C-alpha positions in Angstrom: -33.8 161.0 185.9 -31.6 158.5 187.5 -32.1 156.4 184.4 -31.0 159.2 182.3 -28.0 159.8 184.5 -27.2 156.1 184.4 -27.7 156.1 180.7 -25.5 159.0 180.2 -22.9 157.5 182.4 -23.1 154.3 180.5 -23.0 156.1 177.3 -20.0 158.1 178.4 -18.4 154.9 179.5 -19.2 153.3 176.2 -17.9 156.3 174.3 -14.8 156.3 176.4 -14.3 152.7 176.0 -14.9 153.0 172.3 -12.3 155.8 172.1 -9.8 153.8 174.0 -10.4 150.8 171.9 -10.1 153.0 168.7 -6.9 154.5 170.0 -5.7 151.1 171.0 -6.7 149.8 167.6 -5.0 152.6 165.8 -1.9 152.0 167.8 -2.2 148.3 167.0 -2.7 149.1 163.4 0.3 151.4 163.5 2.3 148.7 165.1 1.1 146.2 162.6 1.9 148.6 159.8 5.3 149.1 161.2 5.7 145.4 161.5 4.5 144.9 157.9 6.9 147.6 156.7 9.7 145.9 158.6 8.7 142.5 157.2 8.4 144.0 153.8 11.9 145.4 154.1 13.2 142.1 155.4 11.4 140.4 152.5 13.0 142.8 150.0 16.4 142.2 151.6 15.7 138.5 151.6 14.6 138.8 147.9 17.8 140.7 147.2 19.9 138.1 149.0 18.0 135.3 147.2 18.5 137.1 143.8 22.2 137.4 144.6 22.3 133.8 145.6 20.4 132.8 142.5 22.9 134.8 140.4 25.8 133.2 142.2 24.1 129.8 141.8 23.6 130.5 138.1 27.3 131.5 137.8 28.3 128.4 139.8 26.1 126.3 137.6 27.8 127.9 134.5 31.2 127.2 136.0 30.1 123.7 136.8 28.8 123.3 133.3 32.1 124.6 131.9 34.0 122.3 134.2 31.8 119.4 133.2 32.4 120.2 129.6 36.1 120.4 130.1 36.0 117.2 132.0 34.0 115.6 129.2 36.6 116.9 126.7 39.4 115.5 128.9 37.5 112.3 129.3 37.3 112.0 125.5 41.0 112.9 125.2 41.8 110.3 127.9 39.6 107.7 126.1 41.3 108.5 122.8 44.7 108.4 124.5 43.8 105.2 126.2 42.8 103.7 122.9 46.0 104.9 121.3 48.0 103.5 124.2 46.2 100.2 123.9 47.0 100.2 120.2 50.6 101.1 120.9 50.7 98.4 123.6 49.6 95.9 121.0 52.3 97.2 118.6 54.8 97.1 121.4 53.8 93.6 122.3 54.1 92.6 118.7 57.5 94.3 118.4 58.6 92.7 121.6 57.7 89.3 120.3 59.4 90.0 117.0 62.4 91.3 119.0 62.4 88.2 121.1 62.3 86.1 117.9 65.1 88.2 116.4 67.2 87.8 119.6 66.8 84.1 119.3 67.7 84.3 115.6 70.6 86.5 116.4 71.7 84.2 119.2 71.6 81.3 116.7 73.4 83.3 114.0 76.0 84.4 116.5 76.6 80.8 117.3 76.9 80.0 113.6 79.2 83.1 113.1 81.4 82.0 116.0 81.7 78.6 114.5 82.4 80.1 111.1 84.9 82.5 112.7 86.7 79.7 114.3 86.8 77.8 111.0 88.0 81.0 109.3 90.6 81.6 112.0 91.9 78.0 111.5 92.0 78.5 107.7 93.5 82.0 108.1 96.2 80.5 110.3 96.9 77.9 107.7 97.0 80.4 104.9 99.2 82.7 107.0 101.5 79.9 107.7 101.5 79.0 104.1 102.2 82.5 103.0 104.9 82.9 105.7 106.5 79.7 104.3 106.2 81.1 100.8 108.0 84.2 102.0 110.8 81.9 103.3 110.9 80.3 99.9 110.9 83.6 98.1 113.7 85.0 100.4 115.7 81.8 99.7 115.6 82.3 95.9 116.7 85.9 96.1 120.4 86.6 95.6 122.8 86.5 98.5 123.5 90.1 99.5 127.0 89.2 100.6 127.7 87.9 97.1 126.5 91.2 95.5 128.5 93.3 98.0 131.6 91.2 97.4 131.2 91.8 93.6 130.9 95.6 93.7 132.7 98.2 95.8 129.5 98.8 97.7 125.9 97.8 97.3 122.5 98.0 98.9 119.0 96.6 98.2 115.7 97.9 99.4 113.2 95.1 99.1 109.8 96.0 100.6 106.8 93.9 99.7 103.4 95.5 99.9 102.1 92.2 101.5 103.9 89.3 103.1 105.2 88.1 99.8 106.1 90.2 96.8 105.5 90.5 93.1 108.9 92.2 92.8 112.2 90.3 92.9 115.8 91.0 92.1 118.2 88.7 90.3 121.9 88.4 90.2 124.3 86.1 88.3 127.9 86.0 87.2 129.0 84.2 84.0 132.7 84.5 83.1 133.5 88.2 82.9 129.8 89.3 82.9 128.0 90.3 86.0 124.2 90.4 85.6 121.8 92.2 88.0 118.1 92.9 87.5 115.2 94.5 89.3 111.9 92.9 88.2 108.3 94.0 88.8 105.7 91.2 88.1 102.1 91.7 87.4 100.2 92.0 90.7 101.5 91.7 94.2 100.9 89.3 97.1 100.6 85.7 96.4 99.8 86.0 92.6 102.8 88.3 92.1 105.0 85.9 94.2 104.1 83.0 91.9 105.1 85.2 88.9 108.3 86.1 90.6 109.3 82.5 91.1 108.5 81.8 87.5 110.6 84.8 86.4 113.5 83.9 88.6 113.5 80.3 87.4 113.3 81.3 83.7 116.1 83.8 84.1 118.3 81.1 85.6 117.5 78.8 82.8 118.1 81.4 80.1 121.4 82.7 81.4 122.9 79.9 83.4 121.7 76.9 81.4 121.2 78.2 77.9 124.1 80.6 78.2 122.2 83.5 76.5 124.3 86.4 77.6 123.1 89.4 75.5 120.6 91.4 77.7 118.3 92.1 74.7 118.3 88.4 73.8 117.7 87.5 77.4 114.6 89.7 77.5 113.4 88.3 74.1 113.8 84.8 75.3 112.2 85.5 78.7 109.2 87.1 76.9 108.7 84.0 74.7 109.1 81.7 77.7 106.5 83.5 79.8 104.1 83.5 76.8 104.6 79.8 76.3 104.8 78.7 80.0 101.6 80.5 80.9 99.8 79.3 77.7 98.8 82.9 77.1 97.5 82.4 73.6 94.8 80.1 75.0 94.2 81.8 78.3 94.4 85.3 76.9 96.4 86.1 80.0 98.1 89.5 80.2 100.4 88.6 83.1 103.9 89.6 82.6 106.8 91.6 84.0 108.6 95.0 83.8 112.3 94.5 84.1 115.6 96.4 84.1 118.6 94.3 83.4 122.2 95.4 83.2 125.4 93.5 82.4 128.6 94.8 83.8 131.6 93.6 81.8 135.1 93.4 83.1 138.1 91.5 81.9 138.0 89.2 84.9 134.4 89.4 86.0 134.9 91.7 88.9 134.6 95.5 89.0 137.0 95.5 91.9 139.9 94.6 89.5 139.4 97.8 87.5 141.7 100.6 88.2 140.4 104.1 89.1 139.7 106.1 85.9 139.6 103.0 83.7 136.2 102.7 81.9 133.8 99.9 82.8 131.3 98.8 80.2 127.6 98.4 81.1 125.0 96.9 78.8 121.5 97.8 79.7 118.1 96.5 78.4 114.8 97.4 80.0 111.2 96.3 79.6 109.2 99.4 80.6 112.0 100.2 83.1 114.9 102.6 83.2 118.4 102.6 84.7 120.1 105.5 86.5 123.8 106.1 87.0 126.2 108.8 88.2 129.2 110.0 86.2 131.3 113.1 86.5 129.0 114.5 89.3 125.8 114.2 87.2 122.9 111.7 87.3 122.1 110.1 84.0 119.0 108.2 83.0 118.8 105.5 80.3 115.3 104.6 79.2 114.2 101.0 78.5 112.0 99.9 75.7 108.3 100.7 75.9 107.4 97.0 75.9 106.6 94.6 78.8 107.5 91.0 79.0 104.7 88.4 78.5 101.0 88.8 77.7 99.1 87.7 74.6 98.5 91.2 73.2 100.9 93.0 70.8 103.1 90.0 70.1 104.6 91.7 67.0 106.3 94.6 68.7 109.8 95.8 67.9 112.6 93.7 69.5 114.3 94.7 72.7 117.4 96.8 72.2 120.7 97.2 74.2 122.1 100.4 75.4 125.8 100.5 76.1 127.4 103.1 78.3 130.6 103.4 80.3 131.2 104.3 83.9 134.3 104.6 86.1 135.3 103.2 89.4 133.3 104.9 92.1 130.3 105.7 89.9 126.8 104.7 91.1 124.2 102.5 89.3 120.5 102.3 90.4 117.8 99.9 89.3 114.3 100.6 90.6 110.8 99.2 90.2 108.0 101.7 89.9 106.7 101.0 93.5 109.1 103.6 94.8 108.2 106.5 92.5 104.4 105.6 92.6 104.3 105.8 96.4 101.5 108.1 97.4 101.3 110.9 99.9 98.2 111.7 102.0 97.2 114.0 99.2 97.5 111.1 96.7 100.5 112.6 95.0 103.1 110.3 93.6 106.7 110.7 94.8 107.7 110.8 91.1 110.9 110.5 89.1 111.8 114.2 89.5 112.2 113.8 93.2 113.9 110.5 92.8 116.4 112.2 90.5 117.0 115.0 93.0 117.5 112.4 95.8 120.1 110.6 93.7 121.9 113.8 92.9 122.0 114.8 96.6 123.2 111.4 97.9 125.1 109.5 95.2 128.6 110.4 96.6 127.7 109.2 100.1 128.5 105.7 101.5 125.8 103.2 100.5 124.5 102.5 104.0 123.8 106.2 104.3 122.2 106.2 100.9 119.9 103.4 101.8 118.8 105.2 105.0 118.3 108.4 103.0 116.0 106.8 100.4 114.0 104.9 103.0 113.5 108.1 105.1 112.6 110.1 102.0 109.9 107.6 101.2 108.6 107.6 104.7 108.5 111.4 104.8 106.6 111.4 101.5 104.1 108.8 102.6 103.5 110.2 106.1 101.6 107.1 107.1 99.9 106.4 103.8 99.5 102.8 103.0 102.0 101.3 100.6 100.4 100.8 97.2 102.9 98.5 95.5 105.9 96.3 96.0 109.2 98.2 96.1 112.6 97.1 94.9 115.5 99.6 94.9 119.1 98.4 94.0 122.1 100.6 94.2 125.7 99.6 93.6 129.0 101.4 93.3 131.3 100.1 90.6 
């Protein structure tokens, strides 16, 4: 009985213990299940975080890859640029060496040029001195202006060489009752023209003063022959020569000052491609010369020179001009021309000759307006 009771008690205790253990186990299981759920949730969150991180890592890797590719491209560009720079550097070094050699050559050439310049300066000074001396010689052979002014009532001469010396010259001589005056334009200007002017001046003196040839047409025929012979133009085929206007004023005693007002004065004119102008009765008259130059080997069988005789009175004006005045150019390359010259003469012929000279010079200056002079100019005016 007691055993049964003890057994029952033991059994009840075991059952109670088992129930408690089962309850405890269930609670433990529940807690474990909760822990597992919590851990599973944490794992899911961790997985989500890891997935996000992986995605971010992949994105970062892609960006790094792009950056790497860009860097590689830049590296290639830099390498290409570096190669190009190295090539350019070689070119620059070569160019620098060439430049250095050129500088040395330029320095040497500069020294040579400076020496040459010094030599040229010395030669130029000698040539300039020679030309200046030639100018003095040419000025010395020109007629004395006082003698011309004493012969006529009034007179002026505009003598304007294009260069230092002139291919133009004017000539004056008195033989008995004949007064000769001429304006001459030789071939060329400068030194060559000056040589021709000296030849022409010398030949005119020989023809008129020594040979006593006093007819203007005969003077020009003889002068033409002398130029042709002196310059050996048949052999040299030279075309050098002269254009010339020559007038001879005849008075009973060789001076227009001795003629009374109203009494006619005889003028004999002959021109070689040159004209003469004179005033009479308030008008300007033009007498044309022959269309034939002096000298030259061409056309030696031309018609002879001819005289033109006309009369003027005391107080009338006579003008002899080379073509340098009418051929003067404006900035627009227009010649002054004979029409303007005629108008100038008509406006001014009655004025004193110092005023006339200034007028013609100013008219030329206003026409040229700074344009370089193209030819030698000789302009003679005298009042009988």
